[in-house]
C-alpha atoms as a printed R data frame, in Angstrom:
    type eleno elety resid chain resno       x      y       z
1   ATOM     1    CA   MET     A     1   0.000  0.000  -0.001
2   ATOM     2    CA   LYS     A     2   2.861  2.380   0.802
3   ATOM     3    CA   ILE     A     3   4.391  1.785  -2.628
4   ATOM     4    CA   HIS     A     4   1.103  2.689  -4.341
5   ATOM     5    CA   THR     A     5   0.853  5.880  -2.324
6   ATOM     6    CA   LEU     A     6   4.448  6.783  -3.137
7   ATOM     7    CA   LEU     A     7   3.942  6.096  -6.864
8   ATOM     8    CA   PHE     A     8   0.768  8.175  -6.858
9   ATOM     9    CA   ALA     A     9   2.584 11.072  -5.155
10  ATOM    10    CA   ILE     A    10   5.409 10.898  -7.705
11  ATOM    11    CA   LEU     A    11   2.947 10.929 -10.604
12  ATOM    12    CA   VAL     A    12   1.078 13.891  -9.148
13  ATOM    13    CA   ALA     A    13   4.353 15.792  -8.671
14  ATOM    14    CA   MET     A    14   5.443 15.015 -12.233
15  ATOM    15    CA   PHE     A    15   2.130 16.186 -13.660
16  ATOM    16    CA   ALA     A    16   2.200 19.371 -11.576
17  ATOM    17    CA   SER     A    17   5.716 20.218 -12.727
18  ATOM    18    CA   PHE     A    18   4.788 19.448 -16.344
19  ATOM    19    CA   ALA     A    19   1.756 21.735 -16.128
20  ATOM    20    CA   LYS     A    20   3.835 24.575 -14.679
21  ATOM    21    CA   CYS     A    21   6.726 24.297 -17.162
22  ATOM    22    CA   GLU     A    22   4.827 23.829 -20.365
23  ATOM    23    CA   GLU     A    23   2.658 26.713 -21.386
24  ATOM    24    CA   ILE     A    24   1.440 27.677 -24.821
25  ATOM    25    CA   MET     A    25   1.767 30.872 -26.805
26  ATOM    26    CA   ILE     A    26  -0.405 31.735 -29.768
27  ATOM    27    CA   VAL     A    27   1.670 33.586 -32.361
28  ATOM    28    CA   ALA     A    28   0.597 35.140 -35.621
29  ATOM    29    CA   ASN     A    29   1.609 37.050 -38.706
30  ATOM    30    CA   LEU     A    30  -1.386 39.341 -38.867
31  ATOM    31    CA   GLN     A    31  -2.398 42.329 -40.925
32  ATOM    32    CA   VAL     A    32  -5.742 42.722 -39.146
33  ATOM    33    CA   GLN     A    33  -6.068 45.356 -36.443
34  ATOM    34    CA   ASP     A    34  -8.660 43.533 -34.359
35  ATOM    35    CA   ALA     A    35  -6.790 40.271 -33.708
36  ATOM    36    CA   PRO     A    36  -8.349 37.392 -31.757
37  ATOM    37    CA   THR     A    37  -7.026 37.257 -28.195
38  ATOM    38    CA   GLU     A    38  -9.685 35.271 -26.358
39  ATOM    39    CA   LYS     A    39  -9.448 31.495 -25.973
40  ATOM    40    CA   TRP     A    40 -12.869 30.923 -27.539
41  ATOM    41    CA   GLN     A    41 -11.909 32.990 -30.582
42  ATOM    42    CA   ILE     A    42  -8.704 31.023 -31.086
43  ATOM    43    CA   ARG     A    43 -10.606 27.756 -30.589
44  ATOM    44    CA   ASP     A    44 -13.137 28.770 -33.235
45  ATOM    45    CA   ILE     A    45 -10.385 29.652 -35.716
46  ATOM    46    CA   PHE     A    46  -8.620 26.302 -35.235
47  ATOM    47    CA   MET     A    47 -11.888 24.351 -35.427
48  ATOM    48    CA   GLY     A    48 -13.017 26.129 -38.596
49  ATOM    49    CA   LYS     A    49 -15.977 27.805 -36.906
50  ATOM    50    CA   SER     A    50 -14.996 31.453 -37.268
51  ATOM    51    CA   SER     A    51 -15.795 33.674 -40.198
52  ATOM    52    CA   ASP     A    52 -14.984 36.868 -38.291
53  ATOM    53    CA   TRP     A    53 -11.341 36.785 -39.388
54  ATOM    54    CA   ASP     A    54  -9.587 35.698 -42.537
55  ATOM    55    CA   ILE     A    55  -6.910 33.794 -40.634
56  ATOM    56    CA   GLU     A    56  -5.226 30.528 -41.615
57  ATOM    57    CA   PRO     A    57  -4.578 28.269 -38.602
58  ATOM    58    CA   VAL     A    58  -1.435 26.130 -38.637
59  ATOM    59    CA   GLY     A    59  -0.979 23.191 -36.269
60  ATOM    60    CA   LEU     A    60   1.527 20.546 -35.281
61  ATOM    61    CA   ARG     A    61   1.234 16.848 -36.107
62  ATOM    62    CA   PRO     A    62   0.604 14.425 -33.250
63  ATOM    63    CA   PRO     A    63   2.225 13.307 -31.094
64  ATOM    64    CA   ASN     A    64   3.516 16.680 -29.991
65  ATOM    65    CA   THR     A    65   3.650 18.237 -26.518
66  ATOM    66    CA   ALA     A    66   2.577 21.675 -27.746
67  ATOM    67    CA   ARG     A    67  -0.377 20.122 -29.603
68  ATOM    68    CA   THR     A    68  -1.464 18.144 -26.539
69  ATOM    69    CA   ILE     A    69  -1.361 21.215 -24.316
70  ATOM    70    CA   PHE     A    70  -3.116 23.342 -26.965
71  ATOM    71    CA   ASN     A    71  -5.875 20.745 -27.403
72  ATOM    72    CA   THR     A    72  -6.352 20.560 -23.643
73  ATOM    73    CA   LYS     A    73  -6.300 24.296 -22.881
74  ATOM    74    CA   PHE     A    74  -7.901 25.798 -25.996
75  ATOM    75    CA   ILE     A    75  -9.883 23.154 -27.854
76  ATOM    76    CA   ALA     A    76 -10.955 21.229 -24.719
77  ATOM    77    CA   LEU     A    77 -11.218 17.963 -26.638
78  ATOM    78    CA   THR     A    78  -9.131 14.815 -26.802
79  ATOM    79    CA   GLU     A    79  -7.041 14.073 -29.879
80  ATOM    80    CA   SER     A    80  -9.425 11.308 -30.937
81  ATOM    81    CA   ARG     A    81 -12.456 13.623 -30.687
82  ATOM    82    CA   ILE     A    82 -10.680 16.284 -32.742
83  ATOM    83    CA   GLN     A    83  -9.681 13.717 -35.381
84  ATOM    84    CA   GLY     A    84 -13.274 12.459 -35.493
85  ATOM    85    CA   TYR     A    85 -14.600 15.985 -35.935
86  ATOM    86    CA   TRP     A    86 -12.234 16.668 -38.843
87  ATOM    87    CA   ALA     A    87 -12.988 13.311 -40.453
88  ATOM    88    CA   GLN     A    88 -16.677 14.204 -40.415
89  ATOM    89    CA   MET     A    89 -16.017 17.701 -41.796
90  ATOM    90    CA   ARG     A    90 -13.829 16.334 -44.617
91  ATOM    91    CA   PHE     A    91 -16.298 13.584 -45.471
92  ATOM    92    CA   SER     A    92 -19.191 16.035 -45.673
93  ATOM    93    CA   GLY     A    93 -17.082 18.467 -47.721
94  ATOM    94    CA   ARG     A    94 -17.721 21.334 -45.307
95  ATOM    95    CA   LYS     A    95 -14.261 22.115 -43.943
96  ATOM    96    CA   THR     A    96 -10.634 21.054 -43.992
97  ATOM    97    CA   PRO     A    97  -8.391 20.838 -40.935
98  ATOM    98    CA   PRO     A    98  -5.524 23.260 -40.347
99  ATOM    99    CA   LYS     A    99  -2.269 22.641 -42.201
100 ATOM   100    CA   GLU     A   100   0.076 20.630 -39.951
101 ATOM   101    CA   PHE     A   101   3.845 20.557 -39.558
102 ATOM   102    CA   SER     A   102   6.217 18.168 -37.815
103 ATOM   103    CA   SER     A   103   7.987 20.781 -35.693
104 ATOM   104    CA   GLN     A   104   7.480 24.184 -34.129
105 ATOM   105    CA   GLU     A   105  10.295 25.542 -36.282
106 ATOM   106    CA   GLU     A   106   8.508 24.492 -39.491
107 ATOM   107    CA   ALA     A   107   5.211 25.952 -38.275
108 ATOM   108    CA   LEU     A   108   6.889 29.233 -37.275
109 ATOM   109    CA   SER     A   109   8.669 29.445 -40.623
110 ATOM   110    CA   TYR     A   110   5.374 28.948 -42.458
111 ATOM   111    CA   VAL     A   111   3.562 31.545 -40.339
112 ATOM   112    CA   LEU     A   112   6.434 33.998 -40.757
113 ATOM   113    CA   SER     A   113   6.197 33.767 -44.539
114 ATOM   114    CA   ASN     A   114   2.373 33.728 -44.794
115 ATOM   115    CA   LYS     A   115   0.350 36.791 -43.830
116 ATOM   116    CA   ASN     A   116  -2.768 36.237 -41.721
117 ATOM   117    CA   SER     A   117  -1.624 32.871 -40.382
118 ATOM   118    CA   ILE     A   118  -1.555 31.716 -36.768
119 ATOM   119    CA   THR     A   119  -0.030 28.843 -34.797
120 ATOM   120    CA   TYR     A   120   0.677 27.632 -31.275
121 ATOM   121    CA   ILE     A   121   4.083 26.925 -29.760
122 ATOM   122    CA   LEU     A   122   5.544 26.163 -26.360
123 ATOM   123    CA   SER     A   123   6.222 29.317 -24.361
124 ATOM   124    CA   THR     A   124   9.876 28.288 -24.105
125 ATOM   125    CA   ALA     A   125  10.308 28.703 -27.877
126 ATOM   126    CA   GLU     A   126  11.872 31.783 -29.434
127 ATOM   127    CA   VAL     A   127   9.368 33.937 -31.316
128 ATOM   128    CA   PRO     A   128  10.896 35.215 -34.563
129 ATOM   129    CA   GLU     A   129  10.834 38.933 -35.274
130 ATOM   130    CA   GLY     A   130   7.820 39.731 -37.424
131 ATOM   131    CA   LEU     A   131   5.371 37.594 -35.455
132 ATOM   132    CA   VAL     A   132   3.116 38.838 -32.682
133 ATOM   133    CA   VAL     A   133   2.131 36.961 -29.528
134 ATOM   134    CA   LEU     A   134  -1.661 36.981 -29.269
135 ATOM   135    CA   PHE     A   135  -1.957 34.821 -26.191
136 ATOM   136    CA   GLY     A   136   0.553 33.742 -23.563
137 ATOM   137    CA   GLU     A   137   3.803 35.189 -22.382
138 ATOM   138    CA   GLN     A   138   7.292 34.831 -23.713
């Protein structure tokens, strides 16, 4: 019983330290003056539900720590639910999912060279000059 309690305490400590260290920033290459800065606005853009802005969302391919944290904090759905949603949208011909890249560096490079695009990265990443942080702190 003591071993189970100890293992549980270690897991809780690991999760707590992970949650504190890994935060997300939303960065963009925007021309628009009224940029989205609320979580629900960013969620809508990444889920294809917003027509308020002409913004191209760019994501990271799973498995990726930044993607997991973004899905948890902004989308509030599991990876399988998000994949199911996009499968349904593609099948019905209504929407296509955001373009995805293998690394933060690739996503940042794409956003840097494409106006009105947006992505998420870990807050520990360096934000290139020319991009603005819409959400989170560097």
